[in-house]
C-alpha positions as CSV (number, residue, x, y, z in Angstrom):
1,X,-20.2,9.5,-10.6
2,X,-16.4,9.3,-10.5
3,X,-14.9,8.0,-7.4
4,X,-12.2,10.2,-5.7
5,X,-8.6,8.7,-5.2
6,X,-5.4,10.2,-3.6
7,X,-2.3,8.9,-5.4
8,X,1.3,10.0,-4.6
9,X,4.6,8.6,-5.9
10,X,7.5,8.3,-3.5
11,X,11.0,8.0,-5.6
12,X,13.1,5.5,-3.6
13,X,17.1,6.6,-4.1
14,X,19.0,5.9,-1.2
15,X,16.1,7.5,0.7
16,X,12.5,8.2,-0.1
17,X,11.3,11.6,-1.8
18,X,9.3,12.7,-0.5
19,X,9.8,11.3,3.1
20,X,6.3,12.6,4.5
21,X,3.1,11.9,2.6
22,X,-0.1,13.7,3.7
23,X,-3.4,12.1,2.8
24,X,-7.1,13.4,3.6
25,X,-8.9,10.9,5.9
26,X,-12.0,9.3,4.2
27,X,-10.5,9.4,0.6
28,X,-9.1,6.1,-0.9
29,X,-5.4,6.4,-1.4
30,X,-2.5,4.5,-3.1
31,X,1.3,5.5,-2.5
32,X,3.4,4.2,-5.2
33,X,6.9,3.4,-4.3
34,X,9.7,3.6,-7.4
35,X,13.1,2.5,-6.5
36,X,15.4,3.6,-9.1
37,X,18.9,3.0,-7.8
38,X,20.6,0.7,-5.7
39,X,21.9,3.5,-3.7
40,X,21.6,2.3,0.6
41,X,19.5,-0.1,2.1
42,X,16.1,0.9,0.8
43,X,15.5,-2.5,-1.2
44,X,12.9,-3.3,1.2
45,X,10.0,-1.2,2.7
46,X,8.3,-1.9,6.4
47,X,5.4,-0.4,7.5
48,X,5.1,-1.8,11.2
49,X,1.8,-0.6,12.2
50,X,0.3,-2.0,8.9
51,X,2.1,-5.2,8.9
52,X,3.6,-4.7,5.5
53,X,6.9,-5.8,4.6
54,X,7.9,-5.4,0.9
55,X,10.7,-5.9,-1.7
56,X,11.4,-2.7,-3.7
57,X,12.6,-4.0,-7.3
58,X,14.7,-1.4,-9.1
59,X,12.5,0.6,-11.6
60,X,9.3,-1.3,-10.8
61,X,6.4,0.4,-9.2
62,X,5.3,-1.0,-6.0
63,X,1.7,0.1,-5.5
64,X,0.5,0.3,-1.6
65,X,-3.5,0.7,-1.0
66,X,-3.8,2.7,2.2
67,X,-6.9,2.8,4.3
68,X,-7.7,6.5,4.9
69,X,-10.7,5.7,7.5
70,X,-9.0,6.5,10.8
71,X,-6.7,9.6,11.1
72,X,-2.9,9.1,12.3
73,X,0.5,8.7,11.8
74,X,2.3,5.6,10.3
75,X,6.1,5.3,10.1
76,X,7.8,3.2,7.4
77,X,11.6,2.3,7.2
78,X,13.9,0.2,5.2
79,X,14.8,-3.3,6.0
80,X,17.8,-2.3,8.3
81,X,15.7,0.5,10.0
82,X,18.1,3.3,9.0
83,X,15.8,5.3,6.3
84,X,12.6,6.5,7.4
85,X,9.4,8.1,6.3
86,X,5.8,8.6,7.4
87,X,2.2,8.7,6.2
88,X,0.1,11.1,8.0
89,X,-3.8,10.9,7.4
90,X,-5.8,14.1,8.6
């Protein structure tokens, strides 16, 4: 049996595109952040509720495994707290 997995790419280019990621509860998920330019202050991403802070190198994918066992909304932002996004698990 092939395990289902959710995967979404967020392009980082002075902001987050898309800035809202919707995931289905109970299905394993990954979010792939790909920073394509040095515009803005988005070289670091922070998920406060998840205890994640990671540098985003230009033109390299950074993969985040997301636990979808619990429904909720998780904000993320750049290292300077100026660009925002969120993950919604339903």
